C-alpha positions as CSV (number, residue, x, y, z in Angstrom):
1,M,-115.8,4.0,83.7
2,K,-117.3,4.6,80.4
3,R,-115.6,3.0,77.6
4,R,-115.0,5.1,74.4
5,K,-116.3,3.6,71.2
6,Y,-113.7,2.9,68.4
7,K,-115.0,4.5,65.3
8,G,-112.2,3.2,62.9
9,R,-109.5,5.1,60.8
10,K,-110.5,8.5,59.7
11,I,-110.3,8.9,55.9
12,Y,-109.6,12.3,54.4
13,K,-110.6,13.2,50.8
14,T,-108.7,15.6,48.6
15,K,-110.6,18.4,47.3
16,E,-111.1,18.4,43.5
17,K,-110.0,21.8,43.0
18,N,-106.3,20.9,43.6
19,Y,-106.1,18.4,40.5
20,Y,-107.5,18.6,37.1
21,D,-107.6,16.4,34.0
22,K,-105.6,17.5,30.8
23,S,-107.6,18.8,28.0
24,F,-107.7,17.1,24.5
25,S,-105.5,19.7,22.9
26,G,-102.9,19.3,25.7
27,K,-102.8,15.6,25.3
28,L,-102.3,15.9,21.5
29,L,-99.4,18.4,22.0
30,S,-97.8,16.1,24.5
31,L,-98.0,13.2,22.1
32,F,-96.5,15.2,19.3
33,L,-93.5,16.3,21.4
34,T,-93.0,12.7,22.5
35,L,-92.8,11.5,18.9
36,I,-90.3,14.2,18.0
37,L,-88.1,13.3,21.0
38,L,-88.1,9.6,20.1
39,G,-87.3,10.4,16.4
40,G,-84.3,12.6,17.5
41,V,-83.0,9.9,19.8
42,G,-83.2,7.3,17.0
43,F,-81.4,9.5,14.4
44,I,-78.6,10.3,16.8
45,G,-78.2,6.7,17.9
46,Y,-77.9,5.5,14.3
47,S,-75.4,8.2,13.4
48,V,-73.2,7.2,16.3
49,A,-73.7,3.5,16.1
50,E,-72.6,3.1,12.4
51,P,-69.1,4.4,12.8
52,L,-68.7,2.3,15.9
53,L,-69.8,-0.8,14.1
54,N,-67.5,0.0,11.1
55,F,-64.6,0.6,13.4
56,S,-65.3,-2.7,15.2
57,K,-65.4,-4.5,11.9
58,K,-62.1,-3.1,10.6
59,A,-60.3,-3.8,13.8
60,G,-61.4,-7.4,14.3
61,D,-62.9,-8.9,11.2
62,T,-60.9,-10.8,8.4
63,V,-61.0,-9.1,5.0
64,S,-58.7,-11.2,2.8
65,E,-61.5,-12.9,1.1
66,S,-62.9,-9.6,-0.2
67,V,-59.5,-8.4,-1.7
68,P,-59.1,-8.9,-5.4
69,E,-56.1,-11.0,-6.6
70,P,-54.4,-8.2,-8.6
71,V,-53.9,-6.3,-5.3
72,T,-51.8,-9.2,-4.0
73,E,-49.5,-9.0,-7.1
74,T,-49.2,-5.3,-6.7
75,V,-48.2,-5.7,-3.1
76,T,-45.6,-8.3,-4.0
77,A,-44.1,-6.1,-6.8
78,L,-44.1,-3.1,-4.5
79,T,-42.4,-5.1,-1.7
80,S,-39.7,-6.3,-4.2
81,E,-39.1,-2.7,-5.4
82,T,-39.0,-1.4,-1.9
83,T,-36.4,-4.1,-0.9
84,Q,-34.3,-3.2,-3.9
85,T,-34.5,0.5,-3.0
86,A,-33.6,-0.3,0.6
87,T,-30.6,-2.4,-0.6
88,T,-29.5,0.4,-2.9
89,Y,-29.9,2.9,-0.1
90,R,-27.8,0.8,2.3
91,T,-25.1,0.3,-0.3
92,T,-25.0,4.0,-1.1
93,T,-25.0,4.9,2.6
94,V,-22.2,2.5,3.4
95,S,-20.1,3.9,0.5
96,A,-20.7,7.4,1.7
97,V,-19.8,6.5,5.2
98,R,-16.6,4.8,4.1
99,T,-15.7,7.8,2.0
100,T,-16.4,10.2,4.8
101,A,-14.5,8.0,7.3
102,T,-11.5,7.9,4.9
103,S,-11.6,11.7,4.5
104,K,-11.7,12.1,8.3
105,V,-8.8,9.7,8.8
106,S,-6.8,11.6,6.2
107,A,-7.7,14.9,7.8
108,T,-6.8,13.6,11.2
109,T,-3.5,12.2,10.1
110,S,-2.5,15.3,8.3
111,S,-3.3,17.3,11.4
112,Y,-0.6,15.7,13.5
113,S,2.4,17.9,14.0
114,D,6.0,16.9,14.5
115,T,5.2,13.2,14.3
116,D,6.2,10.3,12.0
117,S,2.6,10.1,10.8
118,E,2.8,13.6,9.4
119,T,6.0,12.7,7.5
120,V,4.4,9.6,6.0
121,T,1.3,11.5,4.9
122,T,3.3,14.3,3.4
123,S,5.5,12.0,1.4
124,V,2.6,10.0,0.1
125,Q,0.9,13.1,-1.1
126,K,4.1,14.2,-2.9
127,K,4.5,10.8,-4.6
128,N,4.6,11.1,-8.4
129,S,3.5,8.4,-10.8
130,D,7.1,7.9,-11.9
131,D,8.6,7.6,-8.4
132,Y,10.1,4.3,-7.6
133,R,9.6,3.2,-4.0
134,A,10.6,-0.3,-3.0
135,S,11.4,-2.6,-0.1
136,S,14.2,-5.1,-0.6
137,I,14.1,-8.6,0.8
138,P,17.0,-10.6,2.3
139,L,19.0,-13.3,0.6
140,S,17.3,-15.9,2.8
141,A,13.9,-15.0,1.3
142,V,14.7,-16.5,-2.1
143,R,15.6,-20.0,-0.9
144,S,12.1,-21.3,-1.4
145,I,8.6,-20.1,-2.2
146,D,7.6,-20.5,1.5
147,A,10.5,-18.3,2.6
148,L,9.6,-15.8,-0.1
149,D,5.9,-15.8,1.0
150,S,7.0,-15.3,4.7
151,A,9.3,-12.4,3.8
152,L,6.6,-10.7,1.8
153,F,4.0,-11.1,4.5
154,A,6.5,-9.6,7.0
155,I,6.8,-6.3,5.1
156,P,4.7,-3.7,6.8
157,A,1.7,-2.6,4.8
158,V,2.4,1.0,3.9
159,E,0.7,2.7,1.1
160,D,3.6,4.0,-0.9
161,I,5.8,0.9,-1.1
162,E,4.9,-0.4,-4.6
163,Y,7.9,-2.6,-5.6
164,I,9.7,-5.5,-4.0
165,E,13.4,-5.6,-4.9
166,V,14.9,-9.1,-5.1
167,P,18.6,-9.7,-4.8
168,L,19.2,-11.9,-7.9
169,K,23.0,-11.6,-7.9
170,V,24.7,-10.3,-4.8
171,S,28.2,-9.0,-3.9
172,G,30.6,-11.9,-4.0
173,G,29.1,-13.5,-7.1
174,V,26.3,-15.7,-5.7
175,I,23.2,-16.0,-7.8
176,C,19.9,-16.4,-5.9
177,Y,17.6,-18.1,-8.4
178,N,17.8,-21.1,-10.8
179,C,19.8,-19.3,-13.4
180,T,20.1,-21.1,-16.8
181,S,23.5,-19.7,-17.6
182,Q,26.0,-22.6,-18.2
183,E,28.8,-20.5,-16.7
184,A,26.8,-19.9,-13.5
185,R,26.1,-23.7,-13.2
186,S,29.6,-24.8,-13.9
187,S,31.1,-22.3,-11.4
188,N,28.6,-23.3,-8.7
189,A,27.4,-19.8,-8.3
190,I,23.7,-20.7,-8.0
191,V,22.4,-21.1,-4.4
192,S,18.6,-21.3,-5.0
193,T,16.4,-23.6,-6.9
194,L,13.6,-21.0,-7.3
195,E,12.6,-20.4,-10.9
196,I,12.8,-16.7,-11.7
197,R,9.2,-16.6,-13.1
198,D,7.9,-18.1,-9.9
199,I,9.5,-15.3,-8.0
200,V,7.8,-12.7,-10.2
201,T,4.4,-14.5,-9.9
202,T,4.6,-14.7,-6.1
203,I,5.5,-11.0,-5.8
204,K,2.5,-10.0,-8.0
205,N,0.2,-12.3,-6.0
206,H,1.1,-10.3,-2.9
207,G,0.1,-7.1,-4.8
208,Y,3.5,-5.7,-5.5
209,K,5.6,-5.1,-8.6
210,P,8.9,-7.0,-9.1
211,S,12.3,-5.2,-9.3
212,A,15.8,-6.6,-8.9
213,S,19.3,-5.8,-7.8
214,V,22.3,-7.4,-9.7
215,S,25.9,-7.1,-8.5
216,T,28.1,-6.8,-11.5
217,F,31.9,-6.8,-11.0
218,D,32.2,-7.7,-7.3
219,D,32.3,-11.3,-8.2
220,A,34.8,-13.7,-6.8
221,V,33.0,-16.9,-8.0
222,L,33.1,-16.6,-11.8
223,P,36.9,-15.8,-12.1
224,L,37.8,-18.8,-10.0
225,R,36.2,-21.0,-12.6
226,F,37.0,-18.8,-15.6
227,P,40.1,-16.8,-15.0
228,S,39.7,-14.8,-18.2
229,C,36.7,-13.1,-16.6
230,G,39.0,-11.6,-13.9
231,Y,42.3,-9.7,-13.9
232,T,45.3,-11.8,-14.9
233,F,49.0,-11.1,-14.8
234,R,51.1,-11.5,-17.9
235,D,51.8,-15.1,-17.0
236,D,48.0,-15.7,-17.0
237,S,47.8,-16.2,-13.3
238,L,44.8,-14.7,-11.5
239,W,45.1,-11.5,-9.6
240,L,43.8,-11.7,-6.0
241,D,43.0,-8.8,-3.6
242,K,44.4,-8.6,-0.1
243,N,41.7,-11.0,1.1
244,G,42.7,-13.6,-1.4
245,Q,39.6,-13.0,-3.6
246,P,39.5,-12.4,-7.4
247,H,37.2,-9.8,-9.0
248,S,35.3,-9.9,-12.3
249,S,36.5,-7.4,-14.9
250,P,34.6,-5.0,-17.1
251,F,37.5,-5.3,-19.6
252,S,36.5,-9.0,-20.1
253,D,34.0,-9.7,-22.9
254,A,33.2,-13.0,-21.2
255,A,32.4,-11.2,-17.9
256,L,30.2,-8.7,-19.7
257,A,28.3,-11.4,-21.5
258,Y,27.8,-13.3,-18.2
259,N,26.4,-10.3,-16.3
260,S,24.3,-9.3,-19.3
261,Y,22.8,-12.8,-19.4
262,V,21.6,-12.4,-15.8
263,I,20.2,-9.0,-16.5
264,Q,18.4,-10.1,-19.6
265,E,17.0,-13.1,-17.8
266,A,15.6,-10.8,-15.1
267,A,14.1,-8.4,-17.7
268,A,12.5,-11.1,-19.7
269,A,10.9,-12.6,-16.6
270,G,9.1,-9.3,-15.8
271,F,11.4,-7.4,-13.4
272,E,10.5,-3.8,-14.3
273,K,13.4,-2.1,-12.7
274,I,16.9,-3.5,-12.2
275,I,19.5,-1.8,-10.0
276,C,23.0,-2.7,-11.1
277,T,25.6,-2.4,-8.3
278,D,29.4,-2.7,-7.8
279,F,30.6,-0.8,-10.9
280,R,34.1,-0.7,-9.7
281,I,37.7,-1.7,-10.6
282,P,40.2,-2.5,-7.8
283,E,43.0,-0.2,-7.0
284,F,46.3,-1.9,-8.1
285,S,49.7,-1.2,-6.6
286,Q,52.5,0.1,-8.8
287,E,54.3,-3.3,-8.3
288,E,51.2,-5.1,-9.5
289,L,50.7,-2.9,-12.5
290,K,54.1,-3.9,-13.7
291,N,52.8,-7.3,-14.4
292,L,49.2,-6.4,-15.4
293,D,47.9,-4.9,-18.5
294,S,48.6,-1.2,-18.4
295,K,45.0,-0.2,-19.2
296,F,44.0,-1.5,-15.7
297,G,45.8,1.5,-14.2
298,D,44.8,4.1,-16.8
299,D,42.1,6.4,-15.4
300,S,40.5,7.2,-18.8
301,E,40.5,3.5,-19.8
302,R,39.0,2.4,-16.5
303,C,36.2,5.0,-16.8
304,T,35.5,4.0,-20.4
305,A,35.3,0.3,-19.5
306,L,32.8,0.9,-16.6
307,V,30.6,3.3,-18.6
308,S,30.6,1.0,-21.6
309,A,29.6,-1.9,-19.4
310,F,26.6,-0.1,-18.1
311,S,25.6,1.0,-21.6
312,F,25.9,-2.6,-22.8
313,F,23.6,-3.9,-20.0
314,K,21.1,-1.1,-20.5
315,E,20.8,-1.8,-24.2
316,R,20.2,-5.5,-23.6
317,A,17.5,-4.8,-21.0
318,S,15.8,-2.3,-23.1
319,D,14.6,-5.1,-25.4
320,F,12.3,-6.1,-22.6
321,K,11.3,-2.6,-21.5
322,S,13.1,-2.8,-18.2
323,E,14.8,0.2,-16.7
324,I,18.4,-0.1,-15.6
325,Y,19.9,2.1,-12.8
326,P,23.6,2.2,-11.9
327,Q,24.1,2.4,-8.1
328,F,26.7,4.5,-6.4
329,N,27.7,4.9,-2.7
330,A,26.9,8.3,-1.2
331,E,30.1,8.1,0.8
332,D,32.2,7.7,-2.3
333,I,30.4,10.6,-4.0
334,L,31.0,12.8,-1.0
335,L,34.7,11.9,-0.9
336,G,35.1,12.1,-4.7
337,R,36.4,8.6,-5.2
338,D,33.9,7.0,-7.5
339,E,35.4,7.2,-11.0
340,M,32.4,6.0,-12.9
341,F,30.0,8.5,-11.2
342,F,32.2,11.5,-12.0
343,S,32.9,10.4,-15.6
344,K,31.4,12.8,-18.2
345,K,30.8,9.7,-20.4
346,L,28.0,8.4,-18.1
347,N,24.9,8.4,-20.3
348,T,22.1,8.2,-17.9
349,D,20.2,10.6,-15.6
350,K,18.7,7.8,-13.5
351,I,20.9,6.6,-10.8
352,A,20.6,5.0,-7.3
353,V,22.6,6.4,-4.4
354,N,23.2,4.1,-1.4
355,I,23.4,5.6,2.0
356,D,24.8,3.0,4.3
357,I,23.9,4.1,7.9
358,D,26.4,1.6,9.4
359,N,29.3,3.1,7.4
360,I,28.6,6.8,7.8
361,S,27.5,6.7,11.5
362,G,30.1,8.7,13.5
363,T,32.6,10.5,11.3
364,I,34.1,10.1,7.9
365,S,36.9,12.2,6.5
366,D,38.9,13.0,3.5
367,R,41.8,15.4,2.8
368,T,39.5,18.4,2.9
369,G,37.5,17.8,6.1
370,I,35.7,15.7,8.6
371,Y,32.0,15.0,8.4
372,E,30.0,14.0,11.5
373,F,26.8,11.9,11.3
374,S,24.6,11.3,14.3
375,G,21.0,11.0,15.3
376,T,18.4,8.8,13.6
377,P,18.8,7.3,10.1
378,A,16.5,10.0,8.9
379,D,18.8,12.7,10.3
380,M,21.9,11.1,8.7
381,T,20.1,10.7,5.4
382,E,19.0,14.3,5.3
383,K,22.5,15.5,6.1
384,M,24.2,13.2,3.5
385,L,21.8,14.3,0.8
386,G,22.4,17.9,1.7
387,L,26.2,17.4,1.4
388,I,26.1,15.7,-2.0
389,K,23.2,17.6,-3.5
390,G,25.5,19.6,-5.8
391,E,27.0,16.5,-7.3
392,I,23.6,14.8,-7.9
393,K,21.8,17.8,-9.1
394,G,20.0,17.3,-12.4
395,K,19.7,13.5,-12.0
396,K,16.7,11.4,-11.2
397,V,18.0,9.9,-7.9
398,T,16.6,6.8,-6.1
399,V,17.9,6.9,-2.6
400,R,18.7,3.5,-1.0
401,I,18.9,3.4,2.8
402,T,20.6,0.4,4.3
403,G,22.0,-0.5,7.7
404,T,22.2,-3.9,9.5
405,D,21.8,-2.2,12.9
406,C,18.6,-0.4,11.8
407,D,15.0,-1.8,11.9
408,W,12.8,-1.5,8.9
409,Y,10.7,1.3,10.2
410,S,13.7,3.6,10.9
411,L,15.0,3.0,7.4
412,Y,11.5,3.7,6.0
413,E,11.4,7.0,8.0
414,A,14.7,7.9,6.4
415,G,13.2,7.2,3.0
416,Q,10.3,9.4,3.9
417,K,12.7,12.1,4.9
418,A,14.4,11.8,1.5
419,A,11.1,12.2,-0.2
420,E,10.2,15.2,1.9
421,I,13.3,17.1,0.8
422,G,12.8,16.3,-2.9
423,F,14.0,12.8,-3.6
424,G,10.7,11.0,-4.3
425,S,12.2,7.6,-5.1
426,F,13.7,5.4,-2.4
427,I,14.5,1.8,-1.5
428,V,14.3,0.5,2.0
429,G,17.1,-2.0,2.8
């Protein structure tokens, strides 16, 4: 077989007519366009790159070395001013919030209906600058400063109680402070070592004003030591009541001077108001009057003696700008049996009227009728004041509400009721 001869790989040549070289003008145009393109890219790149570099520098680089010193001082001053402004703003804001909160509380309190809170709010709103509102403290409170402090702390914090009434001399004749009267000392009437000015200071330290109560002629202590201060028979023996107790007499100059001394001592110590109680003369039997001075049984003389005694005390206290009030029992006014109260010679329009809840609870009667008292102390107070309003009309009345079986709050509510119906001054206890 004839072998084929290998001639190698066949090479094909492209014809020249399919490719051509660029002309000189084409090459020049191409170069020009390329330069323009490169210039545009460079311009755009620089425009974008500079902001990016600046941003990178601000975000990460430290610049404190390049800041002038005065800028630091300005920043410090501005910071201080801003702090002060912020402090002022906070203070102003807190004050505004407190004022707003108080207004809201007042509005909320006054919106209550048929509740004790409404009564309290109404009474406080009606309180005049000359109204006298006080809470009395018990005899045990003036045995020592610690006892007095405890008693003052125990008084509920209500807005309209402005005074604390201290029993300086109580029914029976006991004196509840270290009185400097020689008669008081020799008759052993003093039961407390507290100095009267310390009592005043302590009350003021608790934020109150001091007032006092002084029993005048219900005194069984003084006449036992000084019989001339009481009622004596013609044989100079001392008259005693059915309980075997003597009484101090408004007919006695010595008894007047003794009570006046206590009142003046209280006024001089700073007690702004003094309630004088127990302006009364005992009722004597016809048999007793045969051996007593006839004036003790004469209605006109009795009234004159009581009224004159009050005028004497009032004059002595006025030297120290203290106000003196005589106190009467509401029950006696209702039943028409208080001779001093009904005397036309009484020369004061400021009086205190005591409503004793224990005494009037239930029924009381006289020759003309029977009066029933029931409900809360506030209910009984309202009824009593309604019954005697004709007798106390035209007088500036301070209503005292007492009762051993009543708690402080119920007596206070009775005081609020008195204020609500037109008697703005009251004493609790």
